[in-house]
Structure formats: structure tokens, C-alpha cells
A tleap script that builds the chain and sets N, CA, C and O, in Angstrom:
source leaprc.protein.ff14SB
mol = sequence {
  NMET ARG PHE PRO PHE ALA GLY GLY ARG ARG
  ALA ASN TYR VAL VAL VAL SER ASP ARG PRO
  PHE GLN PRO LEU VAL ILE ARG ASP VAL GLY
  PRO TRP ASP GLU HIE PRO SER VAL THR ASN
  ASP ALA GLU GLY VAL VAL GLU ARG LEU VAL
  ALA ASP GLU LEU LEU PRO LEU ASP ARG VAL
  LEU LEU TYR TYR ASP SER ILE GLY ASP LEU
  SER ARG ILE LYS VAL ARG GLU GLY ARG PHE
  ASP GLY PHE ALA SER TRP ASN GLY PRO VAL
  PRO GLU PRO LEU ARG ILE GLU ASP PRO HIE
  TYR PRO ARG ARG CPRO
}
set mol.1.N position { -46.935 -2.107 -36.819 }
set mol.1.CA position { -47.819 -1.455 -35.862 }
set mol.1.C position { -48.631 -2.514 -35.136 }
set mol.1.O position { -49.137 -3.447 -35.761 }
set mol.2.N position { -48.757 -2.379 -33.845 }
set mol.2.CA position { -49.501 -3.317 -33.027 }
set mol.2.C position { -50.930 -2.838 -32.880 }
set mol.2.O position { -51.176 -1.663 -32.605 }
set mol.3.N position { -51.862 -3.741 -33.062 }
set mol.3.CA position { -53.273 -3.404 -32.904 }
set mol.3.C position { -53.751 -3.945 -31.565 }
set mol.3.O position { -53.646 -5.148 -31.324 }
set mol.4.N position { -54.273 -3.093 -30.685 }
set mol.4.CA position { -54.701 -3.562 -29.368 }
set mol.4.C position { -55.918 -4.469 -29.476 }
set mol.4.O position { -56.686 -4.407 -30.436 }
set mol.5.N position { -56.067 -5.303 -28.472 }
set mol.5.CA position { -57.227 -6.182 -28.417 }
set mol.5.C position { -58.483 -5.356 -28.167 }
set mol.5.O position { -58.417 -4.240 -27.653 }
set mol.6.N position { -59.607 -5.914 -28.534 }
set mol.6.CA position { -60.885 -5.232 -28.356 }
set mol.6.C position { -61.049 -4.806 -26.902 }
set mol.6.O position { -60.778 -5.584 -25.987 }
set mol.7.N position { -61.482 -3.599 -26.695 }
set mol.7.CA position { -61.697 -3.096 -25.343 }
set mol.7.C position { -60.403 -2.763 -24.624 }
set mol.7.O position { -60.409 -2.516 -23.418 }
set mol.8.N position { -59.285 -2.753 -25.354 }
set mol.8.CA position { -58.007 -2.431 -24.737 }
set mol.8.C position { -57.489 -3.517 -23.811 }
set mol.8.O position { -56.624 -3.248 -22.977 }
set mol.9.N position { -57.994 -4.734 -23.935 }
set mol.9.CA position { -57.563 -5.822 -23.053 }
set mol.9.C position { -56.093 -6.153 -23.280 }
set mol.9.O position { -55.603 -6.114 -24.409 }
set mol.10.N position { -55.394 -6.479 -22.191 }
set mol.10.CA position { -53.990 -6.837 -22.257 }
set mol.10.C position { -53.771 -8.120 -21.469 }
set mol.10.O position { -54.549 -8.461 -20.578 }
set mol.11.N position { -52.705 -8.817 -21.812 }
set mol.11.CA position { -52.358 -10.028 -21.074 }
set mol.11.C position { -52.128 -9.698 -19.605 }
set mol.11.O position { -51.632 -8.623 -19.265 }
set mol.12.N position { -52.490 -10.624 -18.754 }
set mol.12.CA position { -52.308 -10.480 -17.316 }
set mol.12.C position { -51.226 -11.467 -16.895 }
set mol.12.O position { -51.387 -12.677 -17.052 }
set mol.13.N position { -50.114 -10.943 -16.354 }
set mol.13.CA position { -48.991 -11.801 -15.990 }
set mol.13.C position { -48.343 -11.273 -14.715 }
set mol.13.O position { -48.557 -10.129 -14.314 }
set mol.14.N position { -47.553 -12.127 -14.097 }
set mol.14.CA position { -46.782 -11.740 -12.923 }
set mol.14.C position { -45.314 -12.053 -13.187 }
set mol.14.O position { -44.991 -12.956 -13.959 }
set mol.15.N position { -44.426 -11.293 -12.537 }
set mol.15.CA position { -42.994 -11.557 -12.636 }
set mol.15.C position { -42.663 -12.677 -11.651 }
set mol.15.O position { -42.938 -12.570 -10.456 }
set mol.16.N position { -42.077 -13.739 -12.165 }
set mol.16.CA position { -41.708 -14.898 -11.354 }
set mol.16.C position { -40.263 -14.786 -10.877 }
set mol.16.O position { -39.951 -15.130 -9.737 }
set mol.17.N position { -39.379 -14.303 -11.758 }
set mol.17.CA position { -37.973 -14.167 -11.399 }
set mol.17.C position { -37.386 -12.951 -12.097 }
set mol.17.O position { -37.479 -12.811 -13.317 }
set mol.18.N position { -36.781 -12.076 -11.303 }
set mol.18.CA position { -36.166 -10.853 -11.813 }
set mol.18.C position { -34.836 -10.660 -11.094 }
set mol.18.O position { -34.653 -9.710 -10.332 }
set mol.19.N position { -33.917 -11.576 -11.353 }
set mol.19.CA position { -32.603 -11.524 -10.716 }
set mol.19.C position { -31.597 -10.911 -11.675 }
set mol.19.O position { -31.649 -11.172 -12.877 }
set mol.20.N position { -30.684 -10.100 -11.161 }
set mol.20.CA position { -29.676 -9.496 -12.037 }
set mol.20.C position { -28.888 -10.557 -12.806 }
set mol.20.O position { -28.545 -11.608 -12.265 }
set mol.21.N position { -28.612 -10.263 -14.070 }
set mol.21.CA position { -27.799 -11.105 -14.945 }
set mol.21.C position { -28.418 -12.461 -15.249 }
set mol.21.O position { -27.716 -13.381 -15.668 }
set mol.22.N position { -29.721 -12.594 -15.042 }
set mol.22.CA position { -30.444 -13.822 -15.377 }
set mol.22.C position { -31.652 -13.450 -16.218 }
set mol.22.O position { -32.049 -12.285 -16.257 }
set mol.23.N position { -32.244 -14.443 -16.900 }
set mol.23.CA position { -33.448 -14.140 -17.673 }
set mol.23.C position { -34.566 -13.585 -16.784 }
set mol.23.O position { -34.684 -13.940 -15.611 }
set mol.24.N position { -35.372 -12.715 -17.368 }
set mol.24.CA position { -36.596 -12.267 -16.716 }
set mol.24.C position { -37.641 -13.336 -16.993 }
set mol.24.O position { -37.810 -13.756 -18.138 }
set mol.25.N position { -38.341 -13.779 -15.959 }
set mol.25.CA position { -39.344 -14.829 -16.114 }
set mol.25.C position { -40.696 -14.302 -15.666 }
set mol.25.O position { -40.829 -13.762 -14.568 }
set mol.26.N position { -41.703 -14.461 -16.523 }
set mol.26.CA position { -43.062 -14.069 -16.181 }
set mol.26.C position { -43.972 -15.291 -16.294 }
set mol.26.O position { -43.622 -16.280 -16.938 }
set mol.27.N position { -45.139 -15.210 -15.660 }
set mol.27.CA position { -46.138 -16.286 -15.730 }
set mol.27.C position { -47.461 -15.690 -16.180 }
set mol.27.O position { -47.919 -14.678 -15.648 }
set mol.28.N position { -48.063 -16.329 -17.163 }
set mol.28.CA position { -49.376 -15.941 -17.659 }
set mol.28.C position { -50.411 -16.395 -16.631 }
set mol.28.O position { -50.502 -17.586 -16.332 }
set mol.29.N position { -51.196 -15.453 -16.084 }
set mol.29.CA position { -52.143 -15.813 -15.023 }
set mol.29.C position { -53.613 -15.637 -15.407 }
set mol.29.O position { -54.496 -15.995 -14.627 }
set mol.30.N position { -53.896 -15.084 -16.613 }
set mol.30.CA position { -55.281 -14.949 -17.025 }
set mol.30.C position { -56.085 -14.077 -16.076 }
set mol.30.O position { -55.517 -13.127 -15.537 }
set mol.31.N position { -57.343 -14.324 -15.837 }
set mol.31.CA position { -58.167 -15.361 -16.461 }
set mol.31.C position { -58.388 -15.075 -17.948 }
set mol.31.O position { -58.607 -13.932 -18.350 }
set mol.32.N position { -58.326 -16.128 -18.748 }
set mol.32.CA position { -58.288 -15.955 -20.200 }
set mol.32.C position { -59.638 -15.647 -20.820 }
set mol.32.O position { -59.717 -15.363 -22.015 }
set mol.33.N position { -60.696 -15.699 -20.034 }
set mol.33.CA position { -61.977 -15.216 -20.554 }
set mol.33.C position { -62.066 -13.697 -20.401 }
set mol.33.O position { -62.981 -13.071 -20.935 }
set mol.34.N position { -61.105 -13.097 -19.663 }
set mol.34.CA position { -61.072 -11.645 -19.479 }
set mol.34.C position { -59.838 -10.996 -20.090 }
set mol.34.O position { -59.858 -9.805 -20.400 }
set mol.35.N position { -58.763 -11.764 -20.267 }
set mol.35.CA position { -57.500 -11.233 -20.774 }
set mol.35.C position { -56.961 -12.139 -21.873 }
set mol.35.O position { -57.121 -13.356 -21.789 }
set mol.36.N position { -56.326 -11.579 -22.903 }
set mol.36.CA position { -55.645 -12.432 -23.869 }
set mol.36.C position { -54.442 -13.085 -23.183 }
set mol.36.O position { -53.932 -12.572 -22.188 }
set mol.37.N position { -54.003 -14.199 -23.714 }
set mol.37.CA position { -52.828 -14.866 -23.161 }
set mol.37.C position { -51.573 -14.067 -23.487 }
set mol.37.O position { -51.582 -13.216 -24.377 }
set mol.38.N position { -50.497 -14.344 -22.765 }
set mol.38.CA position { -49.211 -13.719 -23.074 }
set mol.38.C position { -48.822 -14.051 -24.508 }
set mol.38.O position { -48.294 -13.195 -25.218 }
set mol.39.N position { -49.073 -15.274 -24.939 }
set mol.39.CA position { -48.766 -15.678 -26.312 }
set mol.39.C position { -49.480 -14.780 -27.315 }
set mol.39.O position { -48.878 -14.347 -28.297 }
set mol.40.N position { -50.750 -14.500 -27.078 }
set mol.40.CA position { -51.532 -13.700 -28.021 }
set mol.40.C position { -51.277 -12.198 -27.904 }
set mol.40.O position { -51.619 -11.446 -28.816 }
set mol.41.N position { -50.690 -11.755 -26.811 }
set mol.41.CA position { -50.386 -10.332 -26.605 }
set mol.41.C position { -48.879 -10.119 -26.445 }
set mol.41.O position { -48.454 -9.194 -25.753 }
set mol.42.N position { -48.084 -10.961 -27.072 }
set mol.42.CA position { -46.626 -10.905 -26.880 }
set mol.42.C position { -46.041 -9.541 -27.222 }
set mol.42.O position { -45.153 -9.061 -26.516 }
set mol.43.N position { -46.520 -8.904 -28.291 }
set mol.43.CA position { -46.008 -7.584 -28.664 }
set mol.43.C position { -46.246 -6.587 -27.539 }
set mol.43.O position { -45.354 -5.820 -27.177 }
set mol.44.N position { -47.452 -6.602 -26.993 }
set mol.44.CA position { -47.801 -5.688 -25.912 }
set mol.44.C position { -47.049 -5.990 -24.629 }
set mol.44.O position { -46.651 -5.074 -23.910 }
set mol.45.N position { -46.850 -7.273 -24.337 }
set mol.45.CA position { -46.106 -7.666 -23.142 }
set mol.45.C position { -44.681 -7.129 -23.218 }
set mol.45.O position { -44.184 -6.537 -22.259 }
set mol.46.N position { -44.024 -7.334 -24.359 }
set mol.46.CA position { -42.655 -6.839 -24.524 }
set mol.46.C position { -42.628 -5.321 -24.409 }
set mol.46.O position { -41.750 -4.773 -23.742 }
set mol.47.N position { -43.565 -4.636 -25.041 }
set mol.47.CA position { -43.618 -3.165 -24.960 }
set mol.47.C position { -43.715 -2.696 -23.512 }
set mol.47.O position { -43.019 -1.763 -23.111 }
set mol.48.N position { -44.585 -3.350 -22.721 }
set mol.48.CA position { -44.764 -2.939 -21.329 }
set mol.48.C position { -43.526 -3.240 -20.484 }
set mol.48.O position { -43.135 -2.424 -19.649 }
set mol.49.N position { -42.909 -4.402 -20.694 }
set mol.49.CA position { -41.715 -4.749 -19.921 }
set mol.49.C position { -40.551 -3.820 -20.250 }
set mol.49.O position { -39.784 -3.448 -19.362 }
set mol.50.N position { -40.416 -3.446 -21.510 }
set mol.50.CA position { -39.372 -2.489 -21.897 }
set mol.50.C position { -39.670 -1.131 -21.273 }
set mol.50.O position { -38.774 -0.496 -20.718 }
set mol.51.N position { -40.920 -0.681 -21.359 }
set mol.51.CA position { -41.306 0.620 -20.790 }
set mol.51.C position { -41.107 0.649 -19.274 }
set mol.51.O position { -40.764 1.689 -18.713 }
set mol.52.N position { -41.322 -0.498 -18.609 }
set mol.52.CA position { -41.143 -0.584 -17.158 }
set mol.52.C position { -39.683 -0.813 -16.770 }
set mol.52.O position { -39.372 -0.992 -15.592 }
set mol.53.N position { -38.795 -0.807 -17.756 }
set mol.53.CA position { -37.351 -0.975 -17.567 }
set mol.53.C position { -36.981 -2.309 -16.934 }
set mol.53.O position { -35.976 -2.405 -16.231 }
set mol.54.N position { -37.782 -3.331 -17.177 }
set mol.54.CA position { -37.469 -4.679 -16.718 }
set mol.54.C position { -36.746 -5.492 -17.778 }
set mol.54.O position { -36.201 -6.557 -17.489 }
set mol.55.N position { -36.742 -4.989 -19.005 }
set mol.55.CA position { -36.215 -5.769 -20.118 }
set mol.55.C position { -35.208 -4.958 -20.931 }
set mol.55.O position { -35.541 -4.445 -22.000 }
set mol.56.N position { -33.956 -4.838 -20.419 }
set mol.56.CA position { -32.941 -4.149 -21.212 }
set mol.56.C position { -32.638 -4.936 -22.485 }
set mol.56.O position { -33.016 -6.101 -22.606 }
set mol.57.N position { -31.972 -4.311 -23.407 }
set mol.57.CA position { -31.776 -4.878 -24.740 }
set mol.57.C position { -31.144 -6.262 -24.761 }
set mol.57.O position { -31.456 -7.045 -25.658 }
set mol.58.N position { -30.279 -6.599 -23.826 }
set mol.58.CA position { -29.577 -7.881 -23.891 }
set mol.58.C position { -30.152 -8.951 -22.962 }
set mol.58.O position { -29.527 -9.997 -22.786 }
set mol.59.N position { -31.310 -8.723 -22.369 }
set mol.59.CA position { -31.874 -9.672 -21.406 }
set mol.59.C position { -32.805 -10.664 -22.077 }
set mol.59.O position { -33.594 -10.296 -22.947 }
set mol.60.N position { -32.712 -11.920 -21.674 }
set mol.60.CA position { -33.590 -12.978 -22.176 }
set mol.60.C position { -34.919 -12.910 -21.436 }
set mol.60.O position { -34.951 -12.685 -20.226 }
set mol.61.N position { -36.021 -13.106 -22.168 }
set mol.61.CA position { -37.366 -13.118 -21.589 }
set mol.61.C position { -37.947 -14.519 -21.716 }
set mol.61.O position { -38.082 -15.049 -22.819 }
set mol.62.N position { -38.289 -15.110 -20.578 }
set mol.62.CA position { -38.937 -16.422 -20.540 }
set mol.62.C position { -40.333 -16.254 -19.963 }
set mol.62.O position { -40.596 -15.331 -19.192 }
set mol.63.N position { -41.223 -17.161 -20.348 }
set mol.63.CA position { -42.568 -17.095 -19.772 }
set mol.63.C position { -43.165 -18.479 -19.638 }
set mol.63.O position { -42.950 -19.364 -20.466 }
set mol.64.N position { -43.929 -18.634 -18.555 }
set mol.64.CA position { -44.746 -19.827 -18.375 }
set mol.64.C position { -46.080 -19.519 -19.024 }
set mol.64.O position { -46.773 -18.580 -18.631 }
set mol.65.N position { -46.437 -20.318 -20.024 }
set mol.65.CA position { -47.668 -20.042 -20.756 }
set mol.65.C position { -48.886 -20.528 -19.975 }
set mol.65.O position { -48.770 -20.972 -18.833 }
set mol.66.N position { -50.044 -20.437 -20.602 }
set mol.66.CA position { -51.304 -20.740 -19.920 }
set mol.66.C position { -51.438 -22.210 -19.537 }
set mol.66.O position { -52.309 -22.554 -18.738 }
set mol.67.N position { -50.594 -23.090 -20.090 }
set mol.67.CA position { -50.640 -24.497 -19.658 }
set mol.67.C position { -49.420 -24.864 -18.816 }
set mol.67.O position { -49.245 -26.026 -18.451 }
set mol.68.N position { -48.572 -23.873 -18.505 }
set mol.68.CA position { -47.456 -24.091 -17.605 }
set mol.68.C position { -46.130 -24.433 -18.253 }
set mol.68.O position { -45.163 -24.722 -17.549 }
set mol.69.N position { -46.056 -24.408 -19.580 }
set mol.69.CA position { -44.791 -24.689 -20.262 }
set mol.69.C position { -43.909 -23.451 -20.268 }
set mol.69.O position { -44.397 -22.337 -20.458 }
set mol.70.N position { -42.601 -23.645 -20.058 }
set mol.70.CA position { -41.646 -22.547 -20.087 }
set mol.70.C position { -41.086 -22.393 -21.487 }
set mol.70.O position { -40.532 -23.340 -22.047 }
set mol.71.N position { -41.229 -21.199 -22.057 }
set mol.71.CA position { -40.754 -20.898 -23.407 }
set mol.71.C position { -40.071 -19.551 -23.406 }
set mol.71.O position { -40.112 -18.814 -22.420 }
set mol.72.N position { -39.443 -19.240 -24.523 }
set mol.72.CA position { -38.752 -17.958 -24.664 }
set mol.72.C position { -39.530 -17.056 -25.612 }
set mol.72.O position { -40.008 -17.499 -26.656 }
set mol.73.N position { -39.651 -15.784 -25.236 }
set mol.73.CA position { -40.147 -14.764 -26.152 }
set mol.73.C position { -38.904 -14.064 -26.681 }
set mol.73.O position { -38.171 -13.430 -25.921 }
set mol.74.N position { -38.671 -14.177 -27.963 }
set mol.74.CA position { -37.493 -13.546 -28.554 }
set mol.74.C position { -37.740 -12.045 -28.700 }
set mol.74.O position { -38.813 -11.609 -29.117 }
set mol.75.N position { -36.717 -11.272 -28.344 }
set mol.75.CA position { -36.802 -9.814 -28.386 }
set mol.75.C position { -35.587 -9.306 -29.150 }
set mol.75.O position { -34.456 -9.708 -28.875 }
set mol.76.N position { -35.828 -8.423 -30.109 }
set mol.76.CA position { -34.746 -7.800 -30.856 }
set mol.76.C position { -34.956 -6.294 -30.838 }
set mol.76.O position { -36.002 -5.788 -31.245 }
set mol.77.N position { -33.937 -5.589 -30.356 }
set mol.77.CA position { -33.974 -4.127 -30.287 }
set mol.77.C position { -35.216 -3.616 -29.556 }
set mol.77.O position { -35.824 -2.621 -29.952 }
set mol.78.N position { -35.577 -4.321 -28.479 }
set mol.78.CA position { -36.689 -3.894 -27.646 }
set mol.78.C position { -38.070 -4.207 -28.182 }
set mol.78.O position { -39.065 -3.688 -27.678 }
set mol.79.N position { -38.142 -5.062 -29.213 }
set mol.79.CA position { -39.441 -5.408 -29.812 }
set mol.79.C position { -39.584 -6.920 -29.915 }
set mol.79.O position { -38.596 -7.643 -30.043 }
set mol.80.N position { -40.825 -7.387 -29.857 }
set mol.80.CA position { -41.132 -8.802 -30.008 }
set mol.80.C position { -40.595 -9.315 -31.346 }
set mol.80.O position { -40.755 -8.672 -32.383 }
set mol.81.N position { -39.945 -10.501 -31.299 }
set mol.81.CA position { -39.335 -11.057 -32.509 }
set mol.81.C position { -39.614 -12.550 -32.657 }
set mol.81.O position { -38.869 -13.246 -33.348 }
set mol.82.N position { -40.659 -13.048 -32.030 }
set mol.82.CA position { -41.026 -14.450 -32.195 }
set mol.82.C position { -40.888 -15.245 -30.906 }
set mol.82.O position { -40.626 -14.702 -29.832 }
set mol.83.N position { -41.075 -16.550 -31.054 }
set mol.83.CA position { -41.023 -17.470 -29.919 }
set mol.83.C position { -39.944 -18.511 -30.173 }
set mol.83.O position { -39.580 -18.778 -31.319 }
set mol.84.N position { -39.441 -19.092 -29.101 }
set mol.84.CA position { -38.454 -20.160 -29.215 }
set mol.84.C position { -38.583 -21.069 -27.999 }
set mol.84.O position { -39.084 -20.664 -26.951 }
set mol.85.N position { -38.123 -22.294 -28.161 }
set mol.85.CA position { -38.091 -23.185 -27.003 }
set mol.85.C position { -36.947 -22.745 -26.097 }
set mol.85.O position { -36.052 -22.017 -26.525 }
set mol.86.N position { -36.981 -23.189 -24.851 }
set mol.86.CA position { -35.940 -22.846 -23.891 }
set mol.86.C position { -35.377 -24.128 -23.322 }
set mol.86.O position { -36.095 -24.906 -22.694 }
set mol.87.N position { -34.092 -24.351 -23.541 }
set mol.87.CA position { -33.421 -25.544 -23.032 }
set mol.87.C position { -32.381 -25.214 -21.974 }
set mol.87.O position { -31.657 -26.096 -21.511 }
set mol.88.N position { -32.305 -23.942 -21.592 }
set mol.88.CA position { -31.338 -23.518 -20.586 }
set mol.88.C position { -31.828 -23.794 -19.181 }
set mol.88.O position { -32.879 -24.407 -18.993 }
set mol.89.N position { -31.075 -23.344 -18.200 }
set mol.89.CA position { -31.488 -23.541 -16.810 }
set mol.89.C position { -32.746 -22.744 -16.495 }
set mol.89.O position { -33.000 -21.695 -17.086 }
set mol.90.N position { -33.517 -23.256 -15.565 }
set mol.90.CA position { -34.740 -22.587 -15.134 }
set mol.90.C position { -34.406 -21.731 -13.918 }
set mol.90.O position { -34.028 -22.263 -12.875 }
set mol.91.N position { -34.542 -20.403 -14.040 }
set mol.91.CA position { -34.246 -19.540 -12.889 }
set mol.91.C position { -35.179 -19.834 -11.725 }
set mol.91.O position { -36.357 -20.136 -11.916 }
set mol.92.N position { -34.636 -19.742 -10.521 }
set mol.92.CA position { -35.459 -19.958 -9.333 }
set mol.92.C position { -36.457 -18.828 -9.171 }
set mol.92.O position { -36.136 -17.673 -9.452 }
set mol.93.N position { -37.661 -19.144 -8.723 }
set mol.93.CA position { -38.638 -18.068 -8.484 }
set mol.93.C position { -38.212 -17.205 -7.305 }
set mol.93.O position { -37.483 -17.646 -6.417 }
set mol.94.N position { -38.682 -15.976 -7.320 }
set mol.94.CA position { -38.404 -15.070 -6.206 }
set mol.94.C position { -39.213 -15.476 -4.989 }
set mol.94.O position { -40.347 -15.941 -5.106 }
set mol.95.N position { -38.626 -15.297 -3.837 }
set mol.95.CA position { -39.320 -15.536 -2.583 }
set mol.95.C position { -39.397 -14.198 -1.842 }
set mol.95.O position { -38.593 -13.299 -2.091 }
set mol.96.N position { -40.346 -14.074 -0.952 }
set mol.96.CA position { -40.569 -12.815 -0.245 }
set mol.96.C position { -39.295 -12.337 0.452 }
set mol.96.O position { -39.029 -11.135 0.488 }
set mol.97.N position { -38.516 -13.249 0.998 }
set mol.97.CA position { -37.306 -12.845 1.718 }
set mol.97.C position { -36.155 -12.460 0.780 }
set mol.97.O position { -35.135 -11.945 1.238 }
set mol.98.N position { -36.307 -12.701 -0.511 }
set mol.98.CA position { -35.275 -12.374 -1.495 }
set mol.98.C position { -35.142 -10.852 -1.625 }
set mol.98.O position { -36.156 -10.161 -1.719 }
set mol.99.N position { -33.911 -10.311 -1.631 }
set mol.99.CA position { -33.760 -8.849 -1.741 }
set mol.99.C position { -34.252 -8.288 -3.078 }
set mol.99.O position { -34.450 -7.078 -3.193 }
set mol.100.N position { -34.453 -9.136 -4.086 }
set mol.100.CA position { -34.942 -8.665 -5.382 }
set mol.100.C position { -36.459 -8.789 -5.521 }
set mol.100.O position { -37.022 -8.448 -6.561 }
set mol.101.N position { -37.115 -9.280 -4.468 }
set mol.101.CA position { -38.582 -9.412 -4.496 }
set mol.101.C position { -39.200 -8.024 -4.633 }
set mol.101.O position { -38.826 -7.115 -3.892 }
set mol.102.N position { -40.140 -7.839 -5.567 }
set mol.102.CA position { -40.711 -6.494 -5.749 }
set mol.102.C position { -41.470 -6.038 -4.505 }
set mol.102.O position { -42.287 -6.777 -3.954 }
set mol.103.N position { -41.192 -4.833 -4.082 }
set mol.103.CA position { -41.841 -4.251 -2.907 }
set mol.103.C position { -42.769 -3.137 -3.334 }
set mol.103.O position { -42.471 -2.399 -4.273 }
set mol.104.N position { -43.873 -3.014 -2.664 }
set mol.104.CA position { -44.780 -1.889 -2.923 }
set mol.104.C position { -44.458 -0.789 -1.938 }
set mol.104.O position { -44.223 -1.056 -0.760 }
set mol.105.N position { -44.446 0.474 -2.421 }
set mol.105.CA position { -44.138 1.593 -1.496 }
set mol.105.C position { -45.197 1.766 -0.437 }
set mol.105.O position { -45.086 2.654 0.408 }
savepdb mol mol.pdb
quit
């Protein structure tokens, strides 16, 4: 069971790359005096990404942490399963002209 942070605070992150058949990449943006880091709220981050249908069961999740290092959040059966280093290719960030760039209605 996951215990929420005091005051219901959640990590604040943005999607950096969401291309089909590639890892989902997020960036921890803080501010950390108001939000826990992605590292400290990893269970909640995975829960939200799964609920938002951004993280299907077989997709790799990468994140840039609060100091800018790229790491992997391991996910098993839709739940947080630890951390790992990432030695694979770094997906390119989305650009506004990219057809996969998130649009607001």
C-alpha cells in the first residue's frame, strides 16, 4: 500500500518524450520545496502514468532526476518495481512541430 505525502503532495514532472515504440521519458521539475521528487514519489508517478494510459505494461519508463541524470524506473505489472541505470539510447525530446507533441483541447 502506498502512503501519500503529507498534504497530498505529489511529484511534479513533465513528459519529455512520448513516441510510439520507444521509452516514455519524464523530467522531474519540482520545485522540491513544494513537491516531492520523482524518486521519492516513484510509486505515485507510476500509478498516475498507468492511469493516464501513458505506460502500457511493456513500456520502459525513463526519467531525468532533480540533478539531470537519466535513469530507469522499473515497472512490473503496472506497479513501481525499483530503479535501474539506463545505458540504452536517449530518446529525442518532443518538439512542438512533432505530431506526438501533447496538444491541449
